[in-house]
Backbone bond lengths (Angstrom), bond angles and torsions (degrees), N, CA, C in turn:
res aa  C-N    CA-C-N  psi(-1)  N-CA   C-N-CA  omega(-1)  CA-C   N-CA-C  phi
1 M - - - 1.433 - - 1.552 108.47 -
2 P 1.289 118.00 129.93 1.463 119.48 -179.72 1.536 112.58 -66.68
3 P 1.317 116.49 143.48 1.462 119.64 177.26 1.535 112.31 -57.31
4 S 1.317 119.20 -26.93 1.483 120.40 -179.70 1.534 110.83 -61.30
5 I 1.310 119.58 -30.33 1.448 120.63 177.95 1.521 109.54 -71.11
6 L 1.306 116.28 -39.79 1.463 121.01 178.62 1.549 111.92 -64.04
7 T 1.332 115.20 -41.59 1.453 117.67 178.02 1.503 111.89 -70.75
8 F 1.339 119.15 -32.94 1.434 122.29 175.91 1.544 110.32 -58.07
9 I 1.326 116.63 -47.59 1.467 120.67 178.95 1.523 109.82 -66.06
10 A 1.319 117.30 -41.84 1.452 120.98 178.62 1.553 112.45 -58.71
11 F 1.308 118.10 -39.69 1.432 121.43 177.60 1.534 109.85 -62.32
12 Y 1.302 118.33 -44.57 1.471 121.01 177.48 1.503 111.22 -60.48
13 L 1.350 117.56 -47.32 1.447 121.04 178.34 1.538 111.77 -60.85
14 N 1.297 116.03 -40.00 1.466 122.25 177.41 1.521 110.05 -60.17
15 G 1.304 115.89 -45.93 1.483 118.81 178.18 1.511 112.73 -65.07
16 A 1.321 116.40 -38.14 1.470 118.63 177.13 1.516 110.98 -63.88
17 M 1.327 116.50 -40.05 1.485 119.83 178.19 1.506 108.96 -65.21
18 D 1.329 118.46 -41.85 1.448 121.83 -176.88 1.512 111.97 -63.49
19 S 1.321 117.12 -27.60 1.483 120.34 -179.34 1.509 112.39 -66.10
20 G 1.312 117.74 -24.53 1.448 122.19 -177.94 1.517 113.06 82.23
21 R 1.303 117.88 -8.00 1.472 121.62 -176.73 1.521 113.31 -73.87
22 Y 1.326 116.41 -13.17 1.471 118.78 -174.11 1.525 112.13 -120.43
23 D 1.306 115.96 22.08 1.465 119.95 178.40 1.505 113.74 -61.19
24 D 1.304 115.94 -18.73 1.463 121.53 -177.71 1.543 112.88 -85.12
25 I 1.306 117.49 -4.09 1.478 121.17 178.99 1.530 106.74 -84.49
26 M 1.319 114.88 105.62 1.444 120.58 -176.83 1.532 112.05 -93.69
27 I 1.297 113.46 161.58 1.445 121.09 -171.99 1.545 110.73 -60.67
28 D 1.318 119.02 -40.40 1.473 120.74 -178.23 1.538 111.79 -62.80
29 E 1.328 115.93 -34.65 1.446 120.96 -179.33 1.553 108.73 -66.45
30 V 1.296 117.49 -45.10 1.452 122.01 -179.14 1.530 110.50 -67.73
31 K 1.328 115.96 -41.30 1.471 119.29 178.11 1.539 111.10 -60.53
32 E 1.317 117.58 -38.69 1.436 121.76 179.01 1.529 110.06 -66.63
33 E 1.320 118.64 -40.88 1.470 122.04 176.96 1.540 110.85 -62.83
34 I 1.330 115.53 -39.54 1.484 119.24 176.11 1.503 110.81 -64.84
35 R 1.316 117.36 -46.40 1.499 121.36 177.57 1.526 111.75 -55.85
36 N 1.345 114.94 -43.26 1.463 120.53 -178.98 1.521 114.86 -77.53
37 G 1.303 116.60 -8.35 1.468 120.29 -178.80 1.486 114.94 76.23
38 T 1.335 115.96 19.65 1.461 121.72 -175.39 1.526 114.79 -113.67
39 V 1.304 117.39 12.93 1.421 122.71 -170.86 1.573 112.95 -60.65
40 F 1.341 115.98 -38.27 1.436 117.60 -177.30 1.518 112.29 -73.49
41 D 1.333 115.98 -38.11 1.490 119.63 173.84 1.515 110.01 -63.30
42 Y 1.319 114.64 -41.46 1.470 120.89 178.90 1.532 110.47 -57.97
43 L 1.366 115.73 -49.43 1.473 119.73 -178.99 1.504 112.91 -61.06
44 R 1.341 115.66 -41.88 1.480 119.05 178.36 1.538 110.07 -63.12
45 R 1.308 116.23 -43.80 1.452 119.59 -177.17 1.530 111.08 -70.48
46 R 1.319 116.13 -44.57 1.489 119.33 -173.53 1.545 112.49 -77.63
47 L 1.354 116.77 -40.78 1.455 118.97 -175.90 1.528 113.52 -92.96
48 G 1.342 116.64 -16.47 1.449 119.10 177.68 1.499 114.19 53.41
49 R 1.315 116.24 -124.30 1.448 121.74 -177.08 1.518 114.70 -73.49
50 D 1.332 116.76 -6.35 1.428 121.21 -179.33 1.513 112.41 -84.06
51 I 1.325 116.94 2.62 1.473 118.40 174.01 1.524 109.05 -142.81
52 D 1.329 114.70 144.19 1.450 120.65 176.90 1.508 109.21 -123.32
53 L 1.282 116.31 108.22 1.452 122.65 178.95 1.485 113.03 -103.20
54 S 1.330 117.09 12.42 1.460 120.99 -175.71 1.503 114.53 -64.69
55 L 1.316 116.54 -18.27 1.446 121.67 177.89 1.549 112.93 -68.90
56 L 1.349 113.73 -23.14 1.465 119.05 -178.57 1.516 113.38 -90.13
57 D 1.316 116.60 129.55 1.458 117.90 170.83 1.552 106.48 -92.57
58 S 1.309 116.04 176.89 1.443 120.34 -173.25 1.544 112.49 -63.34
59 A 1.345 116.22 -34.44 1.472 118.98 177.70 1.522 111.15 -67.14
60 Q 1.336 116.98 -38.50 1.450 120.53 179.51 1.538 110.90 -70.19
61 E 1.312 116.51 -38.51 1.464 119.31 174.81 1.523 109.76 -60.21
62 A 1.297 117.47 -42.42 1.457 122.38 179.92 1.521 111.19 -64.21
63 E 1.301 115.34 -40.68 1.488 121.78 177.44 1.514 110.66 -60.29
64 L 1.338 116.65 -49.97 1.441 120.53 -179.11 1.511 110.90 -65.91
65 L 1.311 116.28 -42.90 1.477 119.26 179.97 1.526 110.27 -58.78
66 G 1.315 116.89 -42.16 1.457 121.06 178.21 1.558 112.03 -61.58
67 E 1.316 114.63 -44.20 1.472 118.59 177.37 1.511 110.90 -60.37
68 W 1.324 114.98 -46.91 1.486 119.64 -176.56 1.529 110.05 -66.08
69 Q 1.307 117.75 -38.51 1.481 121.04 177.25 1.536 109.39 -63.72
70 D 1.318 118.21 -40.47 1.460 120.18 175.84 1.523 112.35 -63.28
71 L 1.322 117.02 -39.85 1.438 120.44 180.00 1.533 112.22 -67.50
72 L 1.313 116.90 -32.78 1.480 120.26 176.83 1.495 111.64 -53.74
73 D 1.311 116.09 -41.64 1.476 120.84 -174.49 1.507 114.07 -90.64
74 A 1.328 116.00 -21.90 1.479 119.41 -171.11 1.529 113.83 -102.60
75 V 1.295 118.86 -17.08 1.457 120.38 -169.21 1.529 111.05 -126.33
76 N 1.315 113.93 134.54 1.478 119.98 169.64 1.514 106.19 -85.84
77 E 1.347 115.65 103.14 1.493 121.09 -173.23 1.533 111.75 -61.71
78 R 1.308 117.31 -30.61 1.456 117.81 -178.48 1.513 110.25 -69.67
79 R 1.357 117.45 -41.79 1.444 121.08 -176.67 1.530 110.37 -77.89
80 K 1.322 118.71 -43.56 1.457 120.56 -172.98 1.525 111.99 -84.04
81 F 1.328 117.50 -40.58 1.485 121.17 -172.98 1.531 113.49 -108.55
82 C 1.338 117.88 -4.34 1.477 121.95 -177.47 1.507 112.01 60.69
83 V 1.322 116.51 36.24 1.485 122.96 -178.04 1.516 108.42 -123.43
84 E 1.334 117.75 131.38 1.448 118.43 177.29 1.539 114.01 -144.38
85 R 1.338 117.78 -6.50 1.489 118.35 -175.75 1.525 114.33 -123.10
86 R 1.302 117.61 -55.14 1.438 120.72 -170.39 1.527 113.75 -88.86
87 G 1.309 114.40 130.90 1.457 121.02 -176.65 1.520 113.66 -67.91
88 L 1.315 117.84 -40.03 1.477 118.84 -179.25 1.531 109.60 -69.48
89 T 1.340 116.76 -30.94 1.452 120.01 177.61 1.537 109.42 -64.99
90 L 1.334 117.10 -38.34 1.436 121.14 177.28 1.516 109.42 -60.67
91 L 1.305 117.78 -43.89 1.487 120.08 -179.00 1.533 111.13 -64.60
92 V 1.319 117.19 -37.78 1.471 119.23 176.90 1.539 109.48 -64.60
93 A 1.317 116.89 -39.40 1.479 120.62 177.49 1.535 108.85 -62.33
94 Y 1.329 117.98 -43.91 1.459 120.28 179.92 1.538 110.02 -63.92
95 L 1.310 117.36 -37.95 1.447 119.53 177.88 1.529 112.55 -66.50
96 L 1.311 116.67 -39.34 1.441 121.50 176.01 1.522 110.57 -64.52
97 E 1.285 117.93 -41.01 1.439 122.43 175.77 1.541 110.22 -60.87
98 G 1.323 116.73 -40.44 1.453 122.15 176.83 1.511 112.18 -62.08
99 V 1.324 115.44 -40.17 1.480 119.59 176.65 1.513 110.59 -62.88
100 Q 1.328 116.36 -45.12 1.470 119.85 -179.83 1.523 111.34 -63.87
101 R 1.304 117.38 -38.14 1.466 119.05 179.38 1.499 112.89 -66.82
102 R 1.307 117.61 -24.46 1.458 121.36 -178.27 1.506 113.82 -93.38
103 M 1.354 116.64 -1.80 1.473 120.23 178.06 1.517 109.73 -77.82
104 P 1.323 115.22 143.29 1.485 119.44 -179.85 1.561 110.29 -69.23
């Protein structure tokens, strides 16, 4: 998956965070959605028009979900990503990690 898709999603999440309407989405809630494999449905439902995931096909969603599920178990997000409260911030950190992993 090209990094441009990851940054596209990160921009939408960044805008959603900037709106202040999603300050109540906490990290544990997002982590649970990732664990359950429902994070993309959750984002569509919770953020509505504030996110556009149409660029992702089902295979790309599965790829990202797998990466994020691996990160849940392997990374201390507070230490590595400086994230400990906001769920959308965690997703932006995961997307940035994905961009780094795809760099030559």
